[in-house]
C-alpha positions as CSV (number, residue, x, y, z in Angstrom):
1,X,9.2,11.0,-27.7
2,X,6.1,11.6,-29.8
3,X,3.2,9.2,-30.0
4,X,3.7,6.1,-32.2
5,X,2.1,5.9,-35.5
6,X,0.4,2.8,-36.9
7,X,3.3,2.2,-39.3
8,X,5.8,2.1,-36.5
9,X,4.7,-1.3,-35.2
10,X,3.3,-2.4,-31.9
11,X,5.3,-2.1,-28.7
12,X,5.1,-2.2,-25.0
13,X,6.6,0.5,-22.7
14,X,7.5,-1.3,-19.5
15,X,7.8,0.9,-16.4
16,X,10.8,0.7,-14.1
17,X,10.5,0.8,-11.2
18,X,7.3,-1.2,-10.7
19,X,5.9,-3.9,-8.5
20,X,7.1,-4.8,-5.0
21,X,8.3,-2.0,-2.7
22,X,10.5,-2.7,0.2
23,X,7.7,-2.7,2.7
24,X,5.6,-5.2,0.8
25,X,8.7,-7.4,0.1
26,X,9.4,-7.4,3.9
27,X,5.8,-8.2,4.8
28,X,5.5,-11.1,2.4
29,X,8.8,-12.6,3.4
30,X,7.8,-12.2,7.0
31,X,4.8,-14.5,6.5
32,X,6.9,-17.0,4.6
33,X,9.6,-17.0,7.3
34,X,7.1,-17.3,10.1
35,X,5.5,-20.4,8.4
36,X,8.9,-21.9,7.9
37,X,10.1,-21.1,11.4
38,X,6.9,-21.9,13.5
39,X,4.8,-24.0,11.1
40,X,1.3,-23.5,10.0
41,X,-1.0,-22.0,10.7
42,X,0.1,-18.4,11.0
43,X,-2.8,-16.0,11.3
44,X,-2.7,-12.7,9.6
45,X,-4.9,-9.8,10.5
46,X,-6.3,-8.5,7.3
47,X,-4.6,-9.1,3.9
48,X,-0.9,-8.9,4.5
49,X,-0.8,-6.7,1.3
50,X,-3.6,-5.8,-1.1
51,X,-3.0,-8.3,-3.8
52,X,-5.2,-11.4,-4.6
53,X,-2.4,-13.5,-6.0
54,X,-0.1,-12.9,-3.0
55,X,-2.9,-13.7,-0.5
56,X,-3.9,-16.9,-2.3
57,X,-0.3,-18.0,-2.6
58,X,0.3,-17.5,1.2
59,X,-3.0,-19.3,2.0
60,X,-1.8,-22.4,0.2
61,X,1.3,-22.3,2.3
62,X,-0.7,-22.2,5.6
63,X,-1.5,-18.6,6.3
64,X,-5.0,-17.9,7.6
65,X,-6.3,-14.3,7.0
66,X,-8.8,-12.9,9.4
67,X,-10.5,-9.5,9.7
68,X,-10.7,-9.3,13.5
69,X,-8.2,-10.3,16.2
70,X,-11.0,-12.1,18.0
71,X,-11.1,-14.7,15.2
72,X,-7.6,-15.9,16.2
73,X,-7.6,-18.9,18.6
74,X,-5.9,-18.4,22.0
75,X,-2.3,-19.3,22.0
76,X,-1.8,-18.7,18.3
77,X,0.6,-16.4,16.4
78,X,-1.0,-13.5,14.6
79,X,0.8,-11.1,12.2
80,X,-0.3,-7.5,11.6
81,X,-0.3,-6.5,8.0
82,X,1.9,-4.0,6.2
83,X,-0.8,-1.3,6.5
84,X,-0.4,-1.1,10.3
85,X,-3.0,-1.3,13.1
86,X,-4.2,0.9,15.9
87,X,-2.9,0.5,19.5
88,X,-6.2,-1.0,20.5
89,X,-5.5,-4.0,18.2
90,X,-2.2,-4.7,20.1
91,X,-4.2,-4.6,23.3
92,X,-6.8,-7.0,21.9
93,X,-4.0,-9.4,20.9
94,X,-2.5,-9.2,24.4
95,X,-5.9,-9.8,26.0
96,X,-6.4,-12.9,23.8
97,X,-3.1,-14.4,24.8
98,X,-1.7,-14.2,21.3
99,X,1.9,-14.0,20.2
100,X,2.3,-11.2,17.7
101,X,4.5,-10.3,14.7
102,X,4.2,-6.7,13.5
103,X,4.8,-6.5,9.8
104,X,3.8,-2.8,9.5
105,X,5.7,-1.0,6.8
106,X,8.4,1.1,8.5
107,X,7.2,4.1,6.4
108,X,3.7,3.7,7.9
109,X,5.2,3.3,11.4
110,X,6.9,6.7,10.8
111,X,3.5,8.3,10.2
112,X,2.1,6.6,13.4
113,X,5.0,8.1,15.4
114,X,4.4,11.5,13.9
115,X,0.8,11.3,14.9
116,X,1.7,10.4,18.5
117,X,4.3,13.1,18.7
118,X,2.0,15.9,17.4
119,X,-0.9,14.7,19.6
120,X,1.4,14.9,22.7
121,X,2.1,18.5,21.7
122,X,-1.6,19.1,21.5
123,X,-1.8,19.8,17.8
124,X,-4.9,19.2,15.7
125,X,-3.8,16.6,13.1
126,X,-5.4,16.7,9.6
127,X,-4.9,13.2,8.1
128,X,-5.2,13.2,4.4
129,X,-6.5,9.8,3.3
130,X,-9.4,7.6,2.2
131,X,-12.0,6.7,4.8
132,X,-12.1,3.0,5.6
133,X,-8.6,2.3,4.4
134,X,-6.7,0.1,6.8
135,X,-3.7,2.4,7.0
136,X,-6.0,5.4,7.8
137,X,-7.8,3.3,10.5
138,X,-4.5,2.4,12.1
139,X,-3.0,5.9,12.1
140,X,-6.2,7.4,13.4
141,X,-6.2,5.0,16.2
142,X,-2.9,6.4,17.5
143,X,-4.6,9.7,18.5
144,X,-8.3,9.6,17.7
145,X,-9.1,12.7,19.8
146,X,-6.6,14.8,17.8
147,X,-7.0,13.4,14.2
148,X,-9.5,14.6,11.6
149,X,-9.7,12.8,8.3
150,X,-9.6,14.9,5.1
151,X,-10.6,12.8,2.2
152,X,-9.5,15.0,-0.7
153,X,-9.8,18.7,-1.6
154,X,-13.6,18.7,-1.4
155,X,-13.5,17.8,2.3
156,X,-11.5,20.9,3.2
157,X,-14.5,23.2,3.5
158,X,-15.9,21.1,6.4
159,X,-12.7,20.9,8.4
160,X,-12.6,22.7,11.8
161,X,-9.7,23.0,14.3
162,X,-9.4,24.3,17.8
163,X,-6.5,26.6,17.2
164,X,-5.4,27.5,13.6
165,X,-1.9,28.2,14.9
166,X,-1.5,24.6,16.1
167,X,-2.4,22.4,13.2
168,X,-0.4,19.9,11.2
169,X,-1.1,17.6,8.2
170,X,-0.1,14.0,7.7
171,X,-1.1,11.6,4.9
172,X,-1.8,8.1,4.0
173,X,1.4,6.8,2.3
174,X,-0.2,5.4,-0.9
175,X,-2.0,8.5,-2.2
176,X,-1.6,10.3,-5.5
177,X,1.1,12.9,-4.9
178,X,-0.7,15.5,-7.1
179,X,-4.1,15.1,-5.3
180,X,-2.4,15.2,-1.9
181,X,-0.7,18.4,-2.7
182,X,-3.9,19.8,-4.0
183,X,-5.5,19.0,-0.7
184,X,-2.6,20.5,1.2
185,X,-2.8,23.7,-0.8
186,X,-6.5,24.0,0.0
187,X,-5.8,23.4,3.7
188,X,-3.0,26.0,3.7
189,X,-5.4,28.5,2.2
190,X,-7.9,27.9,5.0
191,X,-5.2,27.5,7.7
192,X,-2.2,29.7,6.7
193,X,-0.2,28.5,9.7
194,X,-0.6,24.8,8.8
195,X,2.6,22.8,9.5
196,X,3.9,20.1,7.2
197,X,5.4,16.8,8.5
198,X,9.1,16.8,9.0
199,X,9.5,14.5,6.0
200,X,7.2,13.5,3.1
201,X,4.6,10.9,4.2
202,X,3.9,9.6,0.8
203,X,5.9,6.5,0.2
204,X,9.0,6.8,-2.0
205,X,7.8,3.8,-4.0
206,X,4.4,5.3,-4.5
207,X,6.0,8.5,-5.8
208,X,8.4,6.6,-8.1
209,X,5.7,4.5,-9.6
210,X,3.5,7.5,-10.3
211,X,6.4,9.3,-12.0
212,X,7.0,6.3,-14.1
213,X,3.3,6.0,-15.2
214,X,3.3,9.7,-16.1
215,X,6.2,9.0,-18.5
216,X,4.4,6.0,-20.0
217,X,1.3,8.2,-20.5
218,X,3.3,10.5,-22.8
219,X,3.5,7.9,-25.5
220,X,1.0,5.1,-24.8
221,X,-2.5,5.1,-26.1
222,X,-3.3,2.5,-23.4
223,X,-1.8,2.0,-20.0
224,X,-2.4,-1.2,-18.1
225,X,-1.8,-1.2,-14.4
226,X,-1.5,-4.7,-12.8
227,X,-2.9,-4.6,-9.3
228,X,-6.0,-5.4,-7.2
229,X,-9.1,-3.3,-6.9
230,X,-8.5,-2.8,-3.1
231,X,-5.0,-1.5,-3.7
232,X,-4.9,2.2,-3.1
233,X,-1.6,2.8,-4.8
234,X,-2.7,0.8,-7.9
235,X,-5.9,2.7,-8.2
236,X,-4.1,6.0,-8.0
237,X,-1.7,4.9,-10.8
238,X,-4.7,4.5,-13.2
239,X,-5.9,7.9,-12.2
240,X,-2.4,9.4,-12.7
241,X,-2.1,7.8,-16.1
242,X,-5.4,9.4,-17.3
243,X,-4.6,12.7,-15.7
244,X,-1.2,12.7,-17.5
245,X,-2.9,12.3,-20.9
246,X,-3.2,8.5,-21.6
247,X,-6.4,8.0,-23.6
248,X,-7.2,4.8,-21.8
249,X,-6.0,3.2,-18.6
250,X,-7.2,0.1,-16.9
251,X,-6.5,-1.9,-13.7
252,X,-6.3,-5.7,-13.9
253,X,-5.3,-8.4,-11.4
254,X,-4.4,-10.9,-14.1
255,X,-3.8,-11.0,-17.9
256,X,-7.0,-12.9,-18.3
257,X,-8.9,-9.8,-17.3
258,X,-7.6,-7.7,-20.2
259,X,-10.3,-6.9,-22.8
260,X,-9.0,-7.3,-26.4
261,X,-11.2,-4.4,-27.4
262,X,-8.9,-2.1,-25.4
263,X,-6.2,-2.7,-28.0
264,X,-8.2,-1.3,-30.9
265,X,-6.2,1.5,-32.5
266,X,-3.4,1.0,-30.0
267,X,0.2,0.8,-31.2
268,X,1.9,1.5,-27.9
269,X,0.8,-0.1,-24.6
270,X,2.3,1.2,-21.3
271,X,2.6,-1.5,-18.6
272,X,3.3,-1.1,-14.9
273,X,2.2,-2.6,-11.6
274,X,1.3,-1.6,-8.1
275,X,3.6,-1.8,-5.1
276,X,2.1,-5.1,-3.9
277,X,2.3,-6.9,-7.2
278,X,4.8,-9.7,-7.8
279,X,6.5,-9.5,-11.2
280,X,5.2,-12.9,-12.3
281,X,1.9,-11.2,-13.0
282,X,3.5,-8.6,-15.2
283,X,5.4,-11.3,-17.1
284,X,2.0,-13.0,-17.8
285,X,0.6,-9.7,-19.2
286,X,3.8,-9.3,-21.4
287,X,3.2,-12.8,-22.7
288,X,-0.5,-12.1,-23.4
289,X,0.4,-8.9,-25.3
290,X,3.2,-10.7,-27.2
291,X,0.7,-13.2,-28.5
292,X,-1.2,-10.3,-29.9
293,X,1.6,-8.7,-31.7
294,X,3.1,-6.5,-29.0
295,X,6.5,-8.2,-28.9
296,X,8.7,-5.2,-28.9
297,X,9.3,-4.4,-25.2
298,X,11.1,-1.2,-24.2
299,X,11.9,-0.5,-20.5
300,X,11.3,3.1,-19.4
301,X,13.4,3.7,-16.3
302,X,12.7,6.8,-14.2
303,X,14.3,5.9,-10.9
304,X,16.6,3.5,-9.1
305,X,15.4,1.8,-5.9
306,X,17.8,0.2,-3.4
307,X,15.9,0.6,-0.2
308,X,15.5,-2.6,1.9
309,X,13.9,-3.1,5.4
310,X,15.0,-5.7,8.0
311,X,12.4,-8.4,9.0
312,X,10.3,-7.8,12.0
313,X,12.2,-8.4,15.2
314,X,9.7,-10.9,16.5
315,X,10.9,-13.4,14.0
316,X,14.1,-13.7,16.0
317,X,12.2,-15.0,19.0
318,X,10.6,-18.4,19.7
319,X,7.0,-17.3,19.3
320,X,5.5,-20.8,19.6
321,X,7.0,-21.1,23.1
322,X,5.8,-17.6,23.9
323,X,2.3,-18.4,22.8
324,X,2.2,-21.6,24.9
325,X,3.5,-19.8,27.9
326,X,0.7,-17.2,27.6
327,X,-1.9,-19.9,27.5
328,X,-0.3,-21.7,30.4
329,X,-0.3,-18.5,32.4
330,X,-4.0,-18.1,31.7
331,X,-4.7,-21.7,32.6
332,X,-2.8,-21.3,35.8
333,X,-4.8,-18.2,36.7
334,X,-8.0,-20.2,36.4
């Protein structure tokens, strides 16, 4: 397809797939099920997923989001977010007599297990990711003495390892595929014997959404990505759109954040959303655009997604009774 001309009318290219991935869907449902099964409050360590709307909605239902395990009252239920946590956090929860639900995305858990396995084999692990991101903190905590963070290609020059013949790379699951491979190529140039993980660490949903946004960028003069500013995969999608040739690309949480000035000279708008975004927010953007003449909506499908994950096993137990027993045990000890 060539770019649209002004005489062709205004349209929206709607990416498919977009929005919720299987890990996010699992985590959000886990909070809802826990509230339904055990009643409020359910404490959640960090945002369950990086989306303002989702967090606010769950707060209204009785979820309480905290940054540190120590903020959770003794005898309560705490859920760990989809981004995963370090083993030390599990230890803190046990010490605080908390019942826990682990809603870590299974794809993040896979990376944690890879880190543990390679650390046991005494490899130096080069973790490609962004410093301070919850997923990176959790993965690094699995084997801190073996893991070195590599925050993009520019970081490679400073990386040192003990034995260049025993080094492996892993990655944060929500990165840009292209930037990650650029970093990997630079690492391989420095460490020719660098081993790759047994399977791709970057989440299937992240990859699919980046492929879709590249397709949008072929024809759209403006790409709108619905997602929160702290959502790594959403931020990457804006970058991917610009790198793929879109003249303009912006990240918004809500339709109300769109600047009408962005539409100047734009006949074709590409619209997609990050992996932690419910489709209701995309529908609101479509309505907003429709009110401004962009009523022709064409779906651009680049992949089919059928993956689902089962809910955390802890939801099958009576966690309220477990939490009470932990408190009783501590009281008895006193």
